[in-house]
Backbone bond lengths (Angstrom), bond angles and torsions (degrees), N, CA, C in turn:
res aa  C-N    CA-C-N  psi(-1)  N-CA   C-N-CA  omega(-1)  CA-C   N-CA-C  phi
1 M - - - 1.434 - - 1.585 108.96 -
2 I 1.238 120.04 131.44 1.400 123.17 175.94 1.590 111.92 -123.02
3 T 1.302 117.95 152.06 1.399 122.24 -176.72 1.556 106.34 -126.52
4 V 1.412 114.06 125.00 1.473 119.41 175.18 1.579 104.51 -126.32
5 N 1.226 115.53 131.21 1.557 122.78 -179.37 1.425 112.71 41.90
6 G 1.370 114.61 45.25 1.445 121.58 176.87 1.506 118.44 76.24
7 K 1.341 115.87 1.92 1.453 121.03 177.23 1.586 110.84 -105.71
8 K 1.271 111.89 133.42 1.481 116.04 -178.38 1.508 113.62 -94.26
9 Y 1.337 110.51 139.09 1.521 120.58 179.74 1.513 107.56 -129.98
10 I 1.370 111.06 146.95 1.483 120.07 -178.15 1.587 106.78 -66.25
11 C 1.278 112.77 -45.89 1.482 117.11 -175.05 1.518 110.67 -152.26
12 L 1.306 118.06 -174.66 1.474 119.01 178.32 1.566 109.78 -72.92
13 L 1.324 117.85 -28.66 1.487 118.82 172.50 1.493 115.55 -60.74
14 D 1.362 114.62 -42.15 1.483 122.36 177.34 1.548 107.24 -62.39
15 Y 1.408 114.72 -41.86 1.498 117.14 -178.10 1.637 109.03 -65.64
16 A 1.330 112.25 -42.99 1.517 116.42 -176.46 1.476 108.35 -64.34
17 M 1.306 119.49 -40.14 1.428 125.49 179.47 1.515 113.19 -57.41
18 D 1.318 117.43 -32.28 1.450 125.21 -174.94 1.466 108.85 -63.39
19 F 1.411 119.61 -25.76 1.486 123.32 178.84 1.444 114.81 -65.71
20 I 1.357 114.40 -25.34 1.493 119.18 -178.85 1.599 110.21 -123.15
21 R 1.285 116.23 13.05 1.443 115.87 -178.72 1.531 109.25 -68.42
22 G 1.312 115.49 146.10 1.443 119.44 175.85 1.590 106.33 107.28
23 K 1.310 107.70 176.38 1.438 116.87 -173.28 1.599 117.08 -71.49
24 W 1.343 114.70 -34.69 1.523 117.56 -161.89 1.573 113.42 -109.32
25 K 1.325 120.94 -26.63 1.376 124.14 -167.78 1.643 109.32 -60.98
26 A 1.260 116.56 -50.95 1.447 122.53 178.84 1.506 109.71 -57.22
27 V 1.347 117.50 -45.74 1.453 120.12 178.57 1.420 113.91 -63.41
28 I 1.323 120.07 -40.69 1.473 122.34 174.79 1.501 111.86 -60.96
29 L 1.310 120.45 -47.19 1.419 124.44 176.05 1.569 111.23 -59.62
30 C 1.333 116.23 -36.61 1.441 120.97 176.52 1.448 110.96 -66.33
31 H 1.301 124.58 -39.84 1.429 127.52 178.66 1.530 111.71 -68.18
32 L 1.258 116.72 -24.05 1.518 121.37 -176.11 1.556 108.69 -95.53
33 Y 1.265 119.39 0.38 1.443 122.07 -171.06 1.573 113.02 -59.44
34 N 1.242 119.30 -41.27 1.470 125.33 -179.19 1.438 119.67 -88.48
35 E 1.347 115.58 -33.63 1.498 119.87 -173.83 1.607 107.54 -162.76
36 P 1.283 113.10 159.94 1.503 118.73 170.81 1.519 112.23 -62.95
37 K 1.320 111.21 154.29 1.510 116.27 176.24 1.505 109.38 -142.25
38 R 1.353 111.98 154.21 1.380 121.34 178.91 1.591 109.25 -84.91
39 F 1.361 116.14 163.45 1.390 118.25 -177.07 1.540 115.71 -56.58
40 L 1.294 117.11 -45.62 1.443 121.36 176.28 1.449 120.34 -63.33
41 E 1.432 110.03 -32.61 1.423 117.84 174.10 1.564 110.04 -63.55
42 L 1.279 113.61 -48.74 1.501 117.83 177.51 1.512 113.82 -59.28
43 Q 1.280 113.19 -40.82 1.495 117.60 178.70 1.471 110.45 -61.66
44 R 1.299 117.98 -45.16 1.457 119.97 -178.56 1.542 111.25 -64.36
45 M 1.365 116.19 -46.39 1.500 124.49 -178.40 1.567 106.90 -65.26
46 T 1.261 123.81 -32.43 1.435 126.77 -171.26 1.568 105.01 -98.75
47 K 1.236 117.34 75.22 1.457 122.44 -175.44 1.482 111.21 -61.26
48 G 1.320 121.29 129.34 1.385 128.71 179.03 1.447 118.12 94.93
49 I 1.278 118.87 -1.10 1.426 124.57 175.93 1.426 113.46 -91.28
50 S 1.335 119.94 133.57 1.475 122.10 176.47 1.448 112.94 -79.57
51 Q 1.294 118.40 159.85 1.442 124.28 177.73 1.605 111.47 -55.51
52 K 1.361 110.72 -42.79 1.462 121.03 -177.93 1.569 110.90 -58.13
53 V 1.415 110.78 -52.32 1.528 120.99 -177.37 1.535 108.58 -64.39
54 L 1.323 115.00 -45.83 1.456 114.37 -179.99 1.519 113.67 -61.68
55 N 1.230 116.11 -42.31 1.490 119.53 175.01 1.537 112.47 -56.58
56 E 1.400 111.45 -48.03 1.537 116.80 -179.10 1.525 108.94 -57.63
57 K 1.350 115.45 -49.08 1.431 118.77 -176.47 1.497 115.00 -62.32
58 L 1.330 115.99 -39.57 1.438 125.32 176.53 1.514 111.72 -60.63
59 V 1.332 117.71 -42.56 1.446 122.35 174.05 1.425 112.01 -63.35
60 E 1.323 119.86 -45.59 1.427 122.84 -179.35 1.568 111.48 -62.07
61 L 1.371 114.97 -44.20 1.419 120.70 177.25 1.543 112.58 -58.53
62 V 1.366 112.49 -44.74 1.478 117.11 177.21 1.482 109.12 -63.97
63 N 1.307 121.00 -50.16 1.485 122.72 174.41 1.450 116.79 -52.77
64 D 1.350 117.82 -33.17 1.469 121.32 179.36 1.532 111.29 -85.38
65 G 1.306 119.44 -1.54 1.428 121.76 173.07 1.571 116.92 84.13
66 L 1.385 109.03 10.66 1.508 116.80 178.05 1.466 114.87 -85.08
67 L 1.299 115.59 -32.71 1.473 121.69 -179.77 1.491 107.92 -125.38
68 D 1.308 117.20 157.18 1.428 129.27 168.80 1.391 110.01 -131.54
69 K 1.411 116.90 162.93 1.480 119.30 -178.88 1.545 109.47 -129.48
70 L 1.325 114.48 140.05 1.417 116.67 176.47 1.476 110.16 -111.53
71 I 1.383 117.95 121.82 1.414 122.52 -174.28 1.537 107.64 -106.43
72 Y 1.361 115.19 117.01 1.413 126.19 -178.66 1.571 106.26 -78.83
73 A 1.325 116.42 139.39 1.476 120.49 176.05 1.494 108.13 -82.84
74 E 1.273 119.62 80.03 1.442 127.43 171.40 1.438 112.86 -144.53
75 V 1.345 116.31 165.32 1.431 120.98 -179.82 1.537 110.19 -119.00
76 P 1.351 118.52 123.24 1.467 128.11 -4.50 1.553 109.07 -70.17
77 P 1.355 114.13 154.42 1.425 118.31 -173.29 1.533 109.18 -63.05
78 K 1.385 114.95 137.09 1.458 123.61 177.69 1.541 106.28 -101.25
79 V 1.404 118.40 125.83 1.406 121.86 -175.74 1.536 103.99 -128.17
80 E 1.349 113.06 128.20 1.519 121.38 174.31 1.473 105.83 -115.49
81 Y 1.374 114.11 142.51 1.467 124.58 174.22 1.510 108.77 -105.60
82 Y 1.336 116.90 134.82 1.458 121.33 176.86 1.436 113.15 -138.39
83 L 1.302 118.97 160.87 1.534 123.41 176.41 1.494 108.46 -76.57
84 T 1.382 109.60 138.79 1.438 115.08 168.64 1.596 108.67 -83.84
85 D 1.268 118.39 177.57 1.487 120.82 175.59 1.472 110.46 -55.51
86 K 1.317 117.45 -43.32 1.454 125.22 -177.97 1.613 105.12 -63.96
87 G 1.308 113.22 -46.10 1.502 115.13 179.12 1.501 115.22 -67.21
88 K 1.356 117.49 -32.13 1.456 120.46 175.62 1.553 111.06 -66.93
89 D 1.306 117.16 -36.52 1.364 119.22 178.14 1.565 113.64 -66.04
90 L 1.307 115.89 -41.89 1.463 124.46 175.67 1.570 109.56 -65.23
91 A 1.282 116.39 -40.22 1.479 120.70 -177.29 1.424 111.09 -64.28
92 K 1.448 117.78 -36.16 1.447 119.54 177.40 1.469 110.02 -63.34
93 I 1.279 118.81 -38.46 1.537 120.38 178.62 1.421 108.41 -65.33
94 I 1.272 122.08 -41.73 1.476 126.62 179.90 1.497 109.57 -59.40
95 K 1.368 115.48 -41.99 1.440 123.00 179.68 1.472 108.36 -63.22
96 E 1.383 122.08 -38.57 1.418 123.36 -178.93 1.542 108.38 -68.07
97 I 1.341 119.40 -36.54 1.364 120.70 179.12 1.536 112.18 -71.91
98 E 1.334 115.31 -30.79 1.434 117.94 170.89 1.520 113.90 -67.29
99 D 1.312 116.42 -40.66 1.482 120.99 174.72 1.485 113.88 -58.80
100 W 1.337 112.27 -40.18 1.533 116.89 174.12 1.496 113.01 -60.93
101 S 1.409 116.69 -45.50 1.444 117.72 177.35 1.458 115.56 -64.00
102 I 1.331 116.61 -35.58 1.484 118.78 174.06 1.452 110.13 -64.98
103 K 1.234 123.39 -41.27 1.438 125.58 -179.47 1.544 112.54 -61.43
104 Y 1.295 116.57 -43.79 1.479 119.20 -174.84 1.543 113.44 -96.83
105 Y 1.295 120.19 -18.23 1.420 125.64 -179.51 1.500 117.00 -129.35
106 S 1.330 117.97 32.96 1.449 124.29 -173.73 1.581 111.49 -62.36
107 D 1.330 111.18 -20.30 1.461 113.86 -179.21 1.582 109.30 -69.88
108 L 1.279 117.72 -18.84 1.480 118.51 178.33 1.585 106.39 -92.69
109 D 1.333 116.54 135.45 1.352 118.45 -174.92 1.547 112.65 -95.90
110 G 1.259 117.07 97.63 1.507 116.76 -173.00 1.525 111.34 -163.20
111 K 1.311 120.72 47.02 1.525 124.99 179.48 1.538 109.44 -72.85
112 C 1.323 109.14 144.32 1.471 116.40 176.10 1.568 113.75 -81.77
113 I 1.338 110.43 -19.26 1.587 119.76 -178.72 1.522 112.19 54.27
114 M 1.332 110.73 87.98 1.484 115.83 174.60 1.484 111.48 -100.54
């Protein structure tokens, strides 16, 4: 048993899974796999996510060190989100999981398209 920031985890795998636990984090990482995206691009790509939830998840991913954002000095401000090196490593693993699901469940139409 390990404890990080007051939260208990069974093992390091349990801790690592917490970074993508939930409905949206892995999908957001998936969408940023090839290139940075702006907030509205991510919202359009991530069908069903509200603006509030997307903002919350982006903040969490930035705080976890998986994403960073680039703020351009223009009006209105342009903000792009991109994967950090840590985020790229995790996104590669997510891609492998997606490839596994395509291999065994390709009859279901639901690719993340990385």
